[in-house]
Each structure stands twice: as C-alpha cells, then as structure tokens.
Backbone bond lengths (Angstrom), bond angles and torsions (degrees), N, CA, C in turn:
res aa  C-N    CA-C-N  psi(-1)  N-CA   C-N-CA  omega(-1)  CA-C   N-CA-C  phi
1 X - - - 1.449 - - 1.527 109.22 -
2 X 1.309 116.51 139.90 1.457 122.55 -179.12 1.523 110.19 -78.20
3 X 1.309 115.91 136.26 1.458 120.99 177.57 1.526 109.27 -74.80
4 X 1.337 118.17 149.17 1.480 120.86 179.57 1.524 112.79 -56.78
5 X 1.320 117.87 -37.63 1.469 120.51 -179.91 1.524 110.11 -65.66
6 X 1.336 117.21 -41.67 1.458 120.68 177.93 1.521 111.13 -62.09
7 X 1.327 116.14 -40.90 1.466 120.93 179.26 1.531 110.83 -63.49
8 X 1.328 116.10 -42.53 1.463 119.93 178.94 1.521 110.40 -64.60
9 X 1.320 117.19 -40.22 1.460 121.08 178.37 1.520 110.16 -63.88
10 X 1.323 116.81 -43.37 1.466 120.41 178.11 1.526 111.14 -60.35
11 X 1.328 117.35 -42.98 1.467 120.84 178.96 1.527 110.86 -62.16
12 X 1.322 116.94 -41.82 1.463 120.51 179.85 1.531 110.67 -65.63
13 X 1.316 116.37 -40.88 1.463 120.28 177.80 1.525 110.79 -65.61
14 X 1.339 116.80 -39.33 1.471 120.32 175.99 1.522 110.55 -59.61
15 X 1.327 116.78 -44.29 1.472 120.98 179.79 1.527 111.24 -63.72
16 X 1.318 116.66 -42.54 1.466 120.28 179.69 1.523 110.95 -63.52
17 X 1.324 116.82 -43.52 1.458 120.56 178.95 1.523 110.49 -65.03
18 X 1.337 117.20 -43.66 1.465 120.73 177.74 1.520 110.54 -58.64
19 X 1.329 116.65 -47.41 1.469 120.81 -178.91 1.529 110.98 -60.01
20 X 1.309 116.82 -41.42 1.477 121.28 -179.87 1.530 110.37 -65.42
21 X 1.330 116.09 -47.06 1.468 120.23 -179.53 1.530 110.37 -64.93
22 X 1.336 116.82 -41.40 1.461 119.86 178.63 1.530 110.71 -60.23
23 X 1.324 117.05 -45.61 1.466 120.85 -178.80 1.531 110.72 -60.25
24 X 1.322 116.86 -41.87 1.469 120.09 178.55 1.526 111.19 -66.24
25 X 1.330 116.93 -40.48 1.463 120.30 178.58 1.512 112.09 -66.57
26 X 1.330 116.49 -42.28 1.469 120.35 178.98 1.527 110.56 -63.72
27 X 1.314 116.25 -39.37 1.464 119.42 177.88 1.531 110.52 -65.02
28 X 1.326 117.38 -39.74 1.467 120.84 178.25 1.521 110.58 -63.76
29 X 1.327 117.61 -37.83 1.470 121.23 177.23 1.528 109.34 -61.56
30 X 1.328 116.74 -45.41 1.469 120.56 179.75 1.525 111.55 -67.59
31 X 1.329 116.35 -48.72 1.466 120.50 -176.20 1.524 112.34 -62.06
32 X 1.328 115.86 -36.69 1.466 120.50 -177.95 1.525 112.45 -96.34
33 X 1.326 116.33 5.31 1.461 123.09 177.74 1.529 111.89 49.04
34 X 1.338 115.29 53.62 1.463 121.43 179.31 1.525 107.48 -87.05
35 X 1.320 114.97 89.70 1.466 120.30 -172.83 1.524 112.70 -63.05
36 X 1.325 117.97 -29.54 1.462 120.72 -179.12 1.528 112.23 -64.30
37 X 1.334 117.32 -22.10 1.463 120.95 -179.36 1.527 113.11 -110.52
38 X 1.319 116.63 2.23 1.470 120.13 -176.73 1.520 112.04 -58.97
39 X 1.318 117.92 -42.52 1.470 120.71 -179.85 1.521 111.88 -63.76
40 X 1.318 116.83 -36.01 1.469 120.78 -178.85 1.520 111.82 -65.47
41 X 1.326 116.50 -24.35 1.466 120.02 -176.22 1.526 113.32 -100.82
42 X 1.331 117.41 8.42 1.463 119.87 178.70 1.525 112.03 -65.86
43 X 1.325 115.86 -29.40 1.458 120.30 175.61 1.523 108.41 -134.34
44 X 1.295 115.63 158.20 1.456 121.36 -179.34 1.526 108.89 -98.50
45 X 1.335 116.83 116.51 1.459 118.48 179.38 1.532 110.44 -75.73
46 X 1.313 115.39 152.72 1.463 118.37 170.44 1.523 107.32 -77.50
47 X 1.303 115.77 165.92 1.456 119.80 176.72 1.536 110.03 -57.75
48 X 1.310 116.49 -40.19 1.455 120.60 -179.61 1.531 111.89 -66.32
49 X 1.322 117.49 -40.00 1.471 120.62 176.73 1.525 110.03 -63.55
50 X 1.322 115.99 -40.78 1.461 120.22 177.43 1.529 110.10 -60.54
51 X 1.332 116.36 -47.61 1.457 120.77 -177.51 1.529 112.47 -65.49
52 X 1.317 117.55 -29.27 1.463 121.56 -177.32 1.519 114.29 -95.14
53 X 1.322 118.25 -2.02 1.466 119.97 -178.53 1.531 110.27 -76.12
54 X 1.315 115.64 159.93 1.471 122.00 -176.83 1.527 109.77 -141.47
55 X 1.297 115.58 167.24 1.458 122.72 171.91 1.522 114.06 62.24
56 X 1.323 115.39 -140.57 1.466 121.37 -176.71 1.516 111.78 -63.44
57 X 1.324 116.91 -36.45 1.465 119.83 178.02 1.526 110.19 -59.06
58 X 1.331 117.25 -46.59 1.461 120.96 178.69 1.528 110.39 -61.62
59 X 1.316 117.15 -42.53 1.464 121.09 179.71 1.526 110.71 -59.80
60 X 1.332 116.80 -43.62 1.465 120.60 179.32 1.522 111.49 -67.33
61 X 1.320 117.00 -41.38 1.463 120.16 179.38 1.527 110.56 -63.58
62 X 1.312 116.77 -40.13 1.467 120.27 177.99 1.524 110.77 -61.55
63 X 1.326 116.97 -40.57 1.471 120.19 179.06 1.522 110.79 -62.85
64 X 1.329 117.35 -40.82 1.467 120.55 178.47 1.528 109.71 -65.56
65 X 1.324 116.76 -42.23 1.468 120.60 178.46 1.531 110.43 -62.37
66 X 1.319 117.10 -42.63 1.467 119.95 178.46 1.527 111.24 -61.39
67 X 1.328 116.68 -40.20 1.469 120.12 175.76 1.531 110.30 -61.71
68 X 1.322 116.58 -42.59 1.454 120.80 179.07 1.508 112.14 -62.31
69 X 1.317 116.63 -42.88 1.478 120.19 179.08 1.515 109.83 -64.14
70 X 1.326 117.12 -39.70 1.469 119.58 179.69 1.531 111.12 -64.15
71 X 1.334 116.91 -28.56 1.463 120.63 178.46 1.528 111.43 -73.13
72 X 1.326 117.17 -23.31 1.468 120.61 178.81 1.519 112.21 -73.74
73 X 1.310 116.53 -23.25 1.483 120.55 -174.90 1.470 112.66 -75.11
C-alpha cells in the first residue's frame, strides 16, 4: 500500500511534469503559429482542469500536450 506522503509527492511530481510539458507545447503553438490551438494556450490549465475537461477543449489540450511531449524528445 502506498503511504500518503508518497502519494502526495507523486501528485506534486505529476503537476510539475504537466506544467513543464504544457509550457513546451504552448511555446510550440506560438513559435509555429498554429492558429487552431492559439485559444487553447491563452491560459494555462491546472492538471486537474486538464483531467476534467471534455469535448473540443479536451481535444485541443491533448494536441498541446502532444506538442509539448514532442519537444522533450
């Protein structure tokens, strides 16, 4: 069983990784002038907002995240 402290640490690390990937994806949207995703990058969602989003918003957020992951490679 996972200890509560370990779980909290994992959540914090997840948030840090999400924030880093989001920043890279948002920068790629700006640098490559991807107008279809410009609105999605006007604000930075929290990890929880990302996880709770639906529909077109979720689709756009996923595209930004994918761009961010590609920047890590």
